[in-house]
C-alpha positions as CSV (number, residue, x, y, z in Angstrom):
1,M,206.3,58.7,-2.5
2,L,202.8,58.4,-1.3
3,K,203.1,54.9,-0.4
4,K,206.0,55.9,2.1
5,I,204.0,58.7,3.5
6,V,201.1,56.5,4.5
7,S,202.8,53.1,5.2
8,H,203.2,53.1,8.9
9,W,199.5,53.8,9.7
10,W,197.3,52.8,6.7
11,R,195.5,49.5,6.5
12,S,195.1,47.9,3.0
13,V,191.8,46.6,1.9
14,I,192.5,45.8,-1.4
15,S,192.5,42.0,-0.7
16,I,188.8,42.1,0.5
17,P,186.3,41.8,-2.0
18,V,183.8,44.9,-1.7
19,S,180.8,42.4,-1.5
20,L,182.5,40.9,1.7
21,I,183.1,44.0,3.5
22,V,181.9,43.9,6.9
23,W,181.6,47.8,8.3
24,E,181.8,48.7,11.9
25,S,179.4,47.4,14.1
26,M,177.4,49.3,16.5
27,S,178.9,48.1,19.6
28,P,179.9,50.6,21.9
29,L,183.3,52.3,21.8
30,T,186.2,51.7,24.3
31,L,185.1,54.3,26.6
32,A,187.4,56.8,29.1
33,A,188.4,55.8,32.4
34,P,186.9,57.5,35.3
35,P,186.8,61.5,35.2
36,R,190.0,62.8,36.5
37,N,189.9,65.9,38.8
38,P,190.3,69.3,36.4
39,D,194.0,70.4,36.5
40,Q,192.6,73.8,36.2
41,T,189.5,75.9,36.2
42,V,189.0,78.6,33.9
43,E,186.3,81.5,33.9
44,C,184.8,82.8,30.8
45,D,181.7,85.1,29.9
46,I,181.5,83.2,26.6
47,L,182.8,79.8,25.9
48,V,182.8,79.2,22.2
49,V,183.1,75.6,21.0
50,G,184.7,75.2,17.8
51,S,187.1,77.4,16.1
52,G,185.8,77.3,12.5
53,L,184.8,80.5,11.0
54,A,181.6,80.9,13.0
55,G,183.3,80.2,16.0
56,T,186.1,82.7,15.0
57,A,183.5,85.2,14.2
58,A,181.8,85.2,18.0
59,A,185.1,85.3,19.4
60,Y,186.0,88.4,17.4
61,E,182.7,90.3,18.0
62,A,182.6,89.2,21.8
63,L,186.3,90.4,21.9
64,L,185.3,93.6,20.4
65,K,182.7,94.1,23.0
66,G,185.2,93.7,26.1
67,K,184.3,90.0,27.0
68,T,186.4,87.5,28.3
69,V,186.1,84.7,25.6
70,C,187.3,80.8,25.9
71,L,187.7,79.6,22.6
72,T,188.3,75.7,21.9
73,E,189.2,73.6,18.8
74,I,189.8,70.1,18.4
75,T,192.8,71.1,15.6
76,D,195.5,73.5,16.4
77,W,194.4,76.1,14.2
78,V,191.4,78.6,13.9
79,G,189.5,79.0,10.6
80,G,188.0,75.8,10.0
81,Q,186.7,75.8,6.1
82,I,189.9,78.2,5.3
83,S,192.5,76.3,7.5
84,S,192.2,72.9,9.2
85,Q,189.9,71.9,6.6
86,G,191.9,73.0,3.9
87,T,188.9,74.8,1.5
88,S,190.8,78.0,1.3
89,A,188.8,79.2,-1.6
90,L,186.1,81.6,-0.4
91,D,182.5,80.6,-1.8
92,E,180.8,83.9,-2.7
93,R,177.9,84.8,-4.9
94,Q,178.4,87.7,-7.5
95,T,176.2,90.3,-6.5
96,Q,177.0,90.3,-2.8
97,R,181.0,90.1,-4.2
98,E,180.5,92.9,-6.2
99,R,178.8,95.2,-3.7
100,L,181.4,93.7,-0.8
101,F,178.3,93.4,1.4
102,Y,179.7,91.3,4.0
103,P,180.0,91.3,8.1
104,R,182.8,93.6,8.9
105,G,185.2,91.0,10.2
106,Y,184.7,88.9,7.0
107,L,185.5,92.0,5.1
108,E,188.5,92.5,7.1
109,L,189.9,88.9,6.8
110,R,189.6,89.6,2.9
111,K,191.9,92.9,3.2
112,R,194.3,90.7,5.5
113,I,194.5,88.2,2.7
114,E,195.2,91.0,0.3
115,K,197.7,92.5,2.4
116,K,199.6,89.4,3.2
117,Y,199.9,88.4,-0.8
118,D,199.5,91.7,-2.3
119,K,196.8,90.3,-4.3
120,L,193.4,88.7,-3.0
121,N,193.9,85.7,-5.1
122,P,197.4,84.7,-5.0
123,G,196.5,81.3,-6.2
124,D,195.0,82.5,-9.3
125,C,192.2,80.3,-8.9
126,W,188.8,80.5,-11.3
127,V,186.6,79.3,-8.7
128,S,186.6,82.0,-6.3
129,E,187.9,85.5,-6.2
130,S,190.3,84.5,-3.4
131,C,192.3,81.1,-3.1
132,F,195.2,81.1,-0.8
133,L,197.5,79.0,1.4
134,P,195.4,77.0,4.7
135,S,198.4,77.7,6.9
136,D,198.1,81.3,6.2
137,G,194.6,81.2,6.9
138,H,195.1,80.3,10.6
139,Q,197.8,83.1,10.8
140,L,195.6,85.7,9.5
141,L,192.6,85.0,11.8
142,M,194.4,84.6,15.0
143,E,196.2,87.9,14.2
144,Q,192.7,89.2,13.6
145,L,191.5,88.0,17.2
146,Q,194.2,89.0,18.9
147,D,193.8,92.8,17.2
148,A,190.2,92.4,18.1
149,A,191.0,91.7,22.0
150,R,193.4,94.8,22.3
151,K,190.9,97.2,20.6
152,G,187.9,96.1,22.6
153,K,189.9,95.1,25.4
154,G,188.6,91.9,25.6
155,T,190.4,88.6,27.0
156,L,191.1,85.8,24.7
157,K,191.5,82.4,26.1
158,W,192.6,80.3,23.1
159,Y,192.8,76.2,23.8
160,P,193.8,74.5,20.7
161,T,193.7,70.7,20.3
162,T,190.9,70.6,23.1
163,V,187.7,68.8,22.9
164,I,184.5,69.0,25.5
165,K,184.1,65.9,27.2
166,E,181.2,66.8,29.4
167,L,178.3,69.4,30.2
168,E,177.2,70.2,33.4
169,I,173.5,70.9,32.6
170,G,170.8,72.0,35.4
171,K,168.3,74.6,36.4
172,V,169.7,78.0,37.6
173,P,168.1,80.4,40.1
174,N,166.5,83.6,38.7
175,G,167.3,81.7,35.0
176,G,164.8,81.3,32.5
177,T,162.1,78.3,31.8
178,G,165.0,75.6,30.6
179,E,167.9,74.5,32.2
180,Q,171.3,76.0,31.7
181,I,174.9,74.7,31.0
182,K,176.6,75.4,34.3
183,G,179.9,74.3,33.4
184,A,182.0,72.2,30.9
185,I,184.7,69.6,31.2
186,A,187.4,69.7,28.3
187,I,190.4,67.6,27.6
188,Q,193.5,69.4,26.2
189,H,196.1,66.9,24.4
190,S,199.7,67.5,23.6
191,P,202.2,65.1,22.6
192,A,203.4,62.8,25.2
193,E,207.2,62.4,26.0
194,G,209.0,60.6,23.0
195,A,205.9,60.6,21.0
196,P,206.0,62.4,17.6
197,P,204.4,66.0,17.1
198,L,200.5,66.6,16.6
199,N,199.5,66.2,13.1
200,S,201.6,63.3,12.5
201,E,198.8,61.0,12.0
202,P,195.3,61.7,10.6
203,L,192.5,62.4,12.6
204,S,190.9,58.6,12.5
205,K,194.1,57.2,14.6
206,T,193.9,60.0,17.3
207,I,190.2,61.3,17.6
208,E,189.3,58.5,20.1
209,D,192.3,59.0,22.2
210,A,191.7,62.9,22.4
211,Y,188.3,62.0,24.3
212,R,189.7,59.7,26.7
213,Y,190.7,61.3,30.2
214,E,193.7,59.2,30.6
215,D,197.2,59.9,29.4
216,S,198.4,57.4,26.5
217,P,201.7,57.1,24.7
218,R,200.6,59.5,22.4
219,F,199.3,62.4,24.4
220,K,199.5,63.6,27.7
221,K,196.1,65.3,28.7
222,T,195.2,68.3,30.5
223,I,191.9,68.5,32.1
224,V,190.0,71.8,32.1
225,R,186.8,72.6,33.5
226,F,185.1,76.1,32.0
227,V,182.7,77.9,34.2
228,P,181.1,81.6,34.2
229,K,182.9,84.5,36.1
230,A,182.1,84.7,39.6
231,S,179.6,87.6,40.1
232,N,177.6,89.1,42.8
233,Q,174.7,90.2,40.3
234,Q,171.8,88.2,39.9
235,K,171.4,87.9,36.1
236,P,169.3,85.4,34.4
237,A,172.7,83.8,32.9
238,D,176.0,84.1,34.2
239,W,177.7,83.2,30.7
240,Y,176.8,81.9,27.2
241,V,178.0,78.7,25.5
242,I,178.3,79.0,21.7
243,E,178.1,75.8,19.7
244,A,180.2,76.4,16.4
245,T,181.6,72.9,15.9
246,E,181.6,71.4,12.3
247,T,179.1,68.3,13.2
248,G,176.9,69.8,15.8
249,E,179.0,68.0,18.5
250,I,177.5,70.0,21.5
251,V,173.9,69.7,20.0
252,G,174.5,66.0,20.4
253,L,176.3,66.2,23.5
254,A,173.6,68.4,25.1
255,D,171.0,66.1,23.6
256,V,168.8,68.9,22.5
257,P,166.2,68.1,19.6
258,Y,168.0,68.2,16.3
259,R,167.8,66.5,13.0
260,L,170.2,64.7,10.6
261,G,170.1,64.1,6.8
262,I,167.1,64.1,4.7
263,D,164.1,65.7,6.0
264,P,160.4,64.1,4.8
265,R,159.0,65.5,1.7
266,S,156.2,68.2,2.9
267,Y,154.9,71.5,1.4
268,L,157.8,73.1,3.2
269,E,160.4,70.7,1.8
270,P,158.9,70.0,-1.6
271,S,162.2,68.8,-3.5
272,S,162.9,66.2,-0.7
273,S,164.1,63.1,-2.2
274,S,162.2,61.0,0.3
275,A,158.7,60.6,1.6
276,T,160.0,59.8,4.9
277,A,163.2,61.3,6.8
278,D,166.4,59.5,6.3
279,P,169.0,60.6,9.1
280,Y,171.8,58.8,7.4
281,C,171.9,60.5,4.0
282,T,174.1,63.6,4.7
283,Q,176.1,65.6,2.3
284,G,179.7,64.3,1.6
285,F,182.5,65.1,3.7
286,T,186.0,65.6,2.1
287,Y,189.7,65.2,3.2
288,T,191.3,68.0,1.1
289,F,194.8,68.0,0.2
290,A,197.6,70.0,-1.6
291,M,199.7,68.9,-4.8
292,E,202.4,70.8,-6.3
293,A,202.9,71.1,-10.5
294,T,206.6,70.2,-10.8
295,E,209.2,70.3,-14.0
296,E,210.0,66.5,-13.9
297,S,208.0,63.4,-14.2
298,Q,207.5,62.1,-10.0
299,K,207.8,58.7,-9.2
300,H,204.2,57.5,-7.8
301,E,203.7,54.2,-6.1
302,M,200.2,53.0,-6.2
303,P,198.7,53.1,-2.5
304,P,197.5,49.4,-1.3
305,F,194.0,50.6,-1.2
306,Y,193.8,52.2,-4.4
307,L,192.1,49.4,-6.4
308,Q,189.2,49.6,-3.8
309,H,188.6,53.0,-4.4
310,A,189.4,53.9,-8.2
311,P,185.9,52.5,-9.7
312,Y,184.4,55.9,-8.3
313,F,186.8,58.6,-9.4
314,S,185.8,60.8,-12.3
315,Y,186.1,64.1,-13.9
316,E,182.2,63.9,-13.5
317,L,181.3,65.8,-17.0
318,E,183.0,66.1,-20.2
319,R,183.3,70.0,-19.9
320,L,185.3,69.3,-17.0
321,A,187.5,66.6,-18.1
322,N,190.6,68.3,-18.5
323,F,193.5,68.1,-15.6
324,N,194.6,71.6,-16.0
325,L,191.0,72.6,-15.7
326,V,190.7,70.6,-12.3
327,F,194.4,71.8,-11.0
328,T,193.3,75.6,-11.5
329,Y,190.0,75.2,-10.0
330,R,191.0,75.5,-6.6
331,R,195.0,76.7,-7.3
332,I,196.2,78.3,-4.0
333,W,199.5,79.5,-4.9
334,S,200.8,80.6,-8.3
335,P,204.3,82.2,-8.2
336,Q,204.3,82.5,-12.1
337,E,201.9,83.3,-14.8
338,G,201.0,79.9,-17.3
339,Q,199.7,80.4,-20.6
340,S,196.2,80.9,-21.3
341,E,193.7,78.1,-22.0
342,T,190.3,77.5,-22.5
343,F,188.3,74.3,-21.9
344,G,184.8,73.6,-21.0
345,G,184.1,77.6,-21.7
346,V,186.5,78.5,-18.7
347,T,189.7,80.5,-19.4
348,F,192.7,79.6,-17.1
349,D,196.2,80.4,-16.7
350,A,198.0,76.6,-17.4
351,P,199.8,75.4,-14.4
352,T,203.4,76.2,-13.9
353,P,206.1,74.3,-11.8
354,G,205.9,75.6,-8.1
355,D,202.1,76.1,-8.3
356,I,200.1,74.6,-5.7
357,S,196.5,73.2,-6.1
358,M,193.9,72.2,-3.4
359,Q,191.9,69.3,-4.4
360,N,188.1,69.3,-3.1
361,W,186.1,67.4,-6.0
362,T,182.7,65.9,-5.8
363,W,183.7,62.6,-7.9
364,G,187.5,62.9,-6.3
365,N,188.0,63.1,-2.8
366,D,184.3,63.6,-1.6
367,Y,183.7,60.7,0.7
368,R,179.8,60.3,0.3
369,P,178.5,57.6,3.0
370,G,174.8,57.4,3.2
371,T,173.7,54.1,5.2
372,S,173.1,53.3,8.9
373,Q,176.4,51.0,8.8
374,D,178.7,53.9,7.2
375,N,177.0,57.4,8.0
376,L,179.5,59.4,9.7
377,I,177.9,61.6,12.2
378,Y,175.8,59.2,14.6
379,T,172.2,59.9,14.9
380,R,171.0,60.0,18.6
381,E,169.8,56.5,18.5
382,Q,173.4,55.4,17.6
383,L,174.9,57.8,20.5
384,K,172.7,56.0,22.7
385,A,173.7,52.6,21.2
386,T,177.5,53.3,21.7
387,G,177.1,54.7,25.1
388,Q,177.8,58.1,23.9
389,L,175.1,59.7,25.8
390,N,176.1,58.1,29.2
391,P,177.8,60.2,31.6
392,G,181.6,60.4,30.7
393,G,181.0,58.4,27.4
394,W,181.0,61.2,24.7
395,M,183.6,60.2,22.1
396,G,182.6,62.9,19.4
397,G,180.0,61.2,18.1
398,L,181.9,60.2,14.8
399,R,182.3,56.9,13.2
400,T,186.0,56.5,13.3
401,E,186.2,53.7,10.5
402,T,184.4,56.2,8.2
403,L,186.8,58.8,8.8
404,R,189.8,56.1,8.1
405,R,188.1,55.2,4.6
406,G,187.5,58.9,3.8
407,E,191.6,59.6,4.5
408,D,192.2,56.5,2.3
409,H,189.8,57.9,-0.4
410,A,191.7,61.0,-0.5
411,L,195.1,59.6,-0.7
412,A,193.7,57.2,-3.4
413,Y,192.5,60.1,-5.3
414,F,195.6,61.9,-5.5
415,Y,197.1,58.6,-7.1
416,W,194.1,58.6,-9.6
417,L,194.9,62.3,-10.8
418,V,198.6,61.6,-11.4
419,M,198.4,58.1,-12.7
420,G,194.7,57.1,-13.2
421,T,193.3,56.0,-16.5
422,T,189.8,55.1,-15.9
423,D,186.7,57.3,-15.3
424,S,183.7,56.2,-13.5
425,Q,181.3,58.4,-15.3
426,L,182.7,59.4,-18.6
427,G,184.5,55.6,-19.7
428,D,187.8,54.8,-21.0
429,G,189.8,57.2,-23.2
430,V,189.4,60.5,-20.9
431,K,191.7,60.1,-18.1
432,K,195.5,60.6,-19.0
433,P,198.4,60.1,-16.4
434,N,199.6,63.5,-15.2
435,P,202.9,62.4,-13.4
436,N,204.5,65.9,-13.0
437,N,203.1,66.6,-9.6
438,R,204.0,65.8,-6.2
439,F,201.7,65.2,-3.0
440,L,202.6,67.8,-0.2
441,A,203.4,66.6,3.1
442,G,204.9,67.8,6.4
443,L,204.3,70.0,9.2
444,D,205.5,72.7,7.1
445,S,203.2,72.1,4.1
446,P,200.1,74.0,3.2
447,M,197.9,71.7,5.3
448,G,200.3,71.5,8.3
449,T,200.5,67.8,8.6
450,A,202.8,65.0,8.3
451,H,200.5,62.8,6.3
452,G,199.5,66.0,3.9
453,L,195.8,65.4,4.4
454,S,193.7,68.4,5.8
455,K,193.4,68.2,10.0
456,Y,189.9,68.0,9.8
457,P,187.5,66.9,6.9
458,Y,185.5,69.7,5.2
459,M,182.2,69.4,6.5
460,R,179.1,70.2,4.5
461,E,176.6,69.0,7.2
462,G,176.0,68.2,10.7
463,R,173.1,68.0,13.3
464,R,170.8,70.8,12.8
465,I,168.8,71.8,15.9
466,L,165.0,72.2,15.9
467,G,164.4,75.9,17.2
468,R,161.5,76.2,19.6
469,P,158.0,75.4,18.9
470,S,155.3,78.1,18.2
471,Y,152.0,78.6,16.8
472,A,153.5,78.2,13.2
473,Y,156.2,75.8,13.8
474,A,154.6,73.3,16.1
475,D,157.6,70.6,16.3
476,G,160.0,73.6,16.5
477,F,161.4,76.7,14.3
478,S,163.3,75.7,11.0
479,I,164.3,77.7,8.0
480,T,163.0,75.3,4.9
481,E,163.7,74.9,1.2
482,I,160.8,77.2,0.3
483,D,162.2,80.0,2.3
484,I,165.2,80.7,0.1
485,S,164.7,78.6,-3.2
486,R,164.1,80.3,-6.8
487,R,162.6,77.2,-7.9
488,N,159.3,77.5,-9.8
489,Y,157.1,75.1,-7.7
490,Q,154.3,75.1,-10.4
491,D,156.4,72.6,-12.5
492,D,154.7,69.4,-13.6
493,Y,157.0,67.4,-11.0
494,Y,155.3,69.2,-8.2
495,R,151.8,68.8,-9.5
496,Q,152.7,65.1,-10.0
497,T,154.8,64.0,-7.0
498,L,152.8,65.9,-4.5
499,S,149.4,65.1,-2.8
500,P,146.8,67.4,-4.3
501,E,146.3,68.6,-0.5
502,T,150.0,69.0,-0.3
503,Y,150.5,71.0,-3.3
504,R,147.6,73.3,-2.5
505,R,149.5,73.8,0.7
506,L,152.7,74.6,-0.9
507,Q,151.1,77.2,-3.2
508,A,149.0,78.7,-0.3
509,T,152.1,79.1,2.0
510,L,154.1,80.9,-1.3
511,A,150.8,83.0,-2.1
512,G,151.3,85.4,1.2
513,L,148.1,87.5,2.0
514,E,146.1,84.9,-0.5
515,G,147.0,81.8,1.2
516,L,143.9,81.3,3.1
517,D,141.9,81.8,-0.1
518,V,144.1,79.2,-1.8
519,I,143.5,76.9,1.2
520,G,139.9,77.6,1.2
521,G,139.1,77.0,-2.7
522,K,138.7,80.6,-3.7
523,V,142.1,80.6,-5.9
524,S,143.4,78.0,-7.6
525,P,146.8,76.9,-6.7
526,D,147.9,77.4,-10.3
527,A,146.7,80.9,-10.1
528,V,149.4,81.7,-7.6
529,K,152.0,84.3,-8.8
530,R,155.5,82.9,-8.3
531,R,157.4,84.3,-5.5
532,K,160.4,86.1,-6.4
533,R,162.1,86.7,-2.8
534,S,163.0,84.8,0.0
535,T,161.2,84.7,3.5
536,I,162.0,88.0,5.4
537,Y,162.4,87.5,9.4
538,P,161.4,90.0,11.8
539,D,164.3,88.8,14.1
540,S,166.9,88.5,11.3
541,V,170.4,88.9,13.2
542,G,172.4,88.2,9.9
543,I,172.4,87.3,6.3
544,G,173.8,84.9,3.9
545,H,173.7,84.3,-0.1
546,Y,174.9,81.2,-2.0
547,A,173.1,78.5,-4.2
548,I,171.7,75.3,-2.8
549,D,174.7,73.3,-3.7
550,F,174.5,69.5,-3.3
551,H,177.3,66.6,-2.7
552,P,174.7,63.9,-2.0
553,C,175.3,60.6,-0.2
554,M,175.7,57.5,-2.7
555,T,173.3,54.7,-2.7
556,Q,175.1,51.7,-1.7
557,L,177.5,50.7,0.8
558,P,180.6,51.3,0.4
559,P,180.5,54.7,-1.5
560,E,183.4,54.0,-3.8
561,A,181.6,50.2,-5.0
562,P,181.5,49.9,-8.6
563,G,178.6,51.4,-10.4
564,N,177.3,53.0,-7.3
565,T,175.1,56.0,-7.7
566,E,174.3,59.2,-5.9
567,R,171.0,58.9,-4.0
568,E,168.2,59.3,-6.2
569,G,166.2,62.6,-6.3
570,E,168.8,64.4,-4.1
571,R,169.9,66.9,-6.7
572,R,166.3,67.9,-7.3
573,G,166.4,70.4,-4.3
574,A,169.8,71.8,-6.1
575,G,169.6,75.4,-7.8
576,Q,169.4,78.9,-7.2
577,A,168.8,80.9,-4.1
578,Y,167.7,84.3,-3.3
579,P,169.8,86.0,-0.7
580,F,168.5,85.1,2.9
581,Q,168.5,86.0,6.6
582,I,169.6,84.4,9.7
583,P,166.8,84.8,11.9
584,L,167.7,84.6,15.8
585,R,165.2,81.6,16.2
586,A,167.2,79.6,14.2
587,M,170.2,80.0,16.8
588,I,168.2,79.4,20.1
589,P,168.0,75.4,20.8
590,Q,165.3,73.7,22.7
591,R,165.5,73.3,26.7
592,I,168.6,75.0,27.2
593,D,168.3,78.7,27.6
594,N,172.2,80.0,27.6
595,L,173.2,77.8,24.6
596,L,173.3,79.7,21.1
597,V,174.1,77.9,17.9
598,A,175.9,79.2,15.1
599,G,177.2,77.7,11.8
600,K,176.0,74.7,9.9
601,S,174.2,73.6,13.2
602,I,171.3,76.2,13.2
603,A,167.8,75.3,12.6
604,V,167.7,74.7,8.7
605,S,166.3,71.6,6.8
606,H,168.5,69.5,4.8
607,I,167.7,71.3,1.4
608,A,168.3,74.9,3.2
609,A,171.6,73.9,4.6
610,A,173.0,73.1,1.3
611,A,172.9,77.1,1.0
612,Y,173.5,78.0,4.7
613,R,177.2,76.6,4.8
614,V,179.7,78.7,3.1
615,H,182.4,80.9,4.4
616,S,180.4,84.3,4.3
617,F,177.4,82.7,6.1
618,E,179.4,81.2,8.8
619,W,181.1,84.5,9.9
620,S,177.7,85.9,9.6
621,S,176.0,83.5,11.8
622,G,179.0,83.8,14.1
623,A,179.2,87.2,14.4
624,A,175.5,87.5,15.4
625,A,176.1,84.6,18.1
626,G,179.0,86.7,19.6
627,I,177.1,90.0,19.7
628,T,174.0,88.2,20.9
629,A,175.8,86.6,23.9
630,A,177.3,89.9,24.9
631,F,174.3,92.0,24.4
632,V,172.2,89.9,26.7
633,L,175.1,89.8,29.4
634,D,175.2,93.5,29.5
635,D,171.4,93.6,29.5
636,G,171.4,91.1,32.6
637,K,167.5,91.2,32.6
638,I,166.8,89.3,29.2
639,L,167.7,85.4,27.8
640,P,168.1,85.2,24.1
641,Y,164.9,83.5,23.5
642,Q,163.0,86.2,25.2
643,L,164.1,88.5,22.5
644,V,161.8,86.7,19.9
645,D,159.6,85.2,22.5
646,Q,157.0,83.1,20.6
647,T,156.4,84.5,17.3
648,P,157.9,88.2,16.5
649,I,155.4,89.4,14.5
650,I,155.8,92.9,16.5
651,K,159.4,93.6,17.1
652,E,160.0,94.2,20.9
653,R,162.1,96.9,21.5
654,K,165.1,94.6,23.0
655,L,165.1,93.1,19.6
656,L,165.3,96.2,17.9
657,E,168.1,97.5,20.0
658,L,169.9,94.3,19.2
659,Q,169.2,94.6,15.6
660,R,170.7,98.5,15.9
661,V,173.7,97.1,17.4
662,L,174.5,94.7,14.8
663,N,173.8,96.7,12.0
664,E,175.7,99.8,13.5
665,S,178.6,97.6,14.1
666,G,179.1,96.6,10.3
667,N,177.0,93.2,10.6
668,P,173.8,93.5,8.5
669,T,170.6,91.9,9.0
670,A,169.4,92.5,5.6
671,F,170.5,93.2,2.4
672,P,169.9,96.3,0.2
673,D,166.4,96.5,-1.6
674,T,165.2,93.3,-0.1
675,S,162.4,94.6,1.7
676,I,158.8,93.6,1.9
677,F,158.2,96.4,-0.4
678,N,160.6,94.9,-3.1
679,E,158.9,91.6,-4.7
680,N,161.5,91.1,-7.2
681,W,164.8,90.0,-6.0
682,D,166.3,88.6,-9.4
683,E,169.0,91.1,-9.8
684,W,170.7,89.1,-6.9
685,Q,172.8,86.9,-8.6
């Protein structure tokens, strides 16, 4: 069955020895024809680019404030992680979940899920309190946006299957110190006459076509120009653009300062796996898919690329080496209750025929490139080399060949689950065939695609902006590892790995008011009391809580090479984190004054980003962006960066007013009992 699904467009690499694989060169992509005149011009108060959870939350709050919101999305579903990326299992921490301390829109989403299924967890999964069908995630969120527009008297202009191709950037009279986005040119694609429906082919086959202006045998293109609403009022900005894409696409296109991959080891990032920066080692991405348990054994034909990828796959740990455990881990639909089983300390109901599982597994369908020859998200230097920073040259900023290999990898993983007998980490005799399962594909399947893979890969890391420089952040503001981690930085590893000067600086930073005495030598670094809270930001506009969770890049090319290993030291930064805040400074890029950043592209380090990436955080950051944009538009006299100015040690009146609006609207800016008067946050699990 699987072979029939993919045989029309998947290329085989089985006959090519791993050692001889030649990856895509850095020659320029085939660029688009010269721009066409826009087919339509659309006015917005706020343009939200990217309809993942952050983008949806931004639109939701702006609509409740009565704004006209243009919302674009490369796929045809809103929701990102819970829909088009297929990871419809809410990642939540215990204490936050028990207290239901989330932004109001996220709480409403949870209620809608529960109402839809008469339960919050229709999949009876054990990784989360809520696992459900990705197709329903889109439907529920779209209804939520429409209800917000009616309630707030806002206007939603929804542009699915739409990509931003060019930005019009320049100075604006009466604007701030920097430039502004004055317009955005987008391409919306629909099926050409006689072509198959959207979502018939995987992303790697369509993405380059989507960014070309000209029509093709596959797509008919509509060119849309987004601009601010006409106004007679003189404001510092007539509209705002919110970057909420999954890879930091607008960050790359606008060419504002950002980082990718590993940050150099320092007193702020002491667990970094590299003494120098490595932009090619980002967290792995995943094409998710859904599979259904069946009564009868199914016929499974080996995909032509399977043997290329088979050396990678594993249950990973002995306590996880059980098919039923893995199936129920992210089971998203379970119409009947199975028998109770226990394995590796986890108790779950065994799969029954008709159960549907979504697969998202580190040593499974995770694809983890980590070199300059196969990295997925192009660096600035690679964007220049491929011509994507030239006028009209933007093609999405991703390596298409790596997308394709990630798609192959996911399909090969399904075959391994049902027919595989090898295990790269645990050896022979562990993995048994499980043929009573079928791969779910079709436009009416949970993923909504003919090929069965998610419409877009689940992204854990993208381009991360550098905030604006200040006295304490000369290169630009960023949230770092030590701002959130629970790690004990006085253990032997840090004494031995860091230079004496860096170690002293680390302990001085953690010491707070005693920091100067540590730097000056009056207090020994080893005498510093271990900090038991995260950094408290006076300009906080949102919250999040999750462990620092890594899916590290692999050492060699290709990632699936036999015997390949994870990048050494990457998991050193992993571990528990304290509940944390989202400072407004982390959402304000350099240079462009009417651009706000939400989601995974805020100013965070590589290690901090591993916690600042899950569902409720994305919602909180998006809600903050939407409310902030509406706030400064209504104020008409201030730009976002002026709310925090340089170092917001003393809160300005406008910032306090924004925080009041956020908190009173049900979008908290701090967790309960996490003030400067409480130095021990250990109860937050």
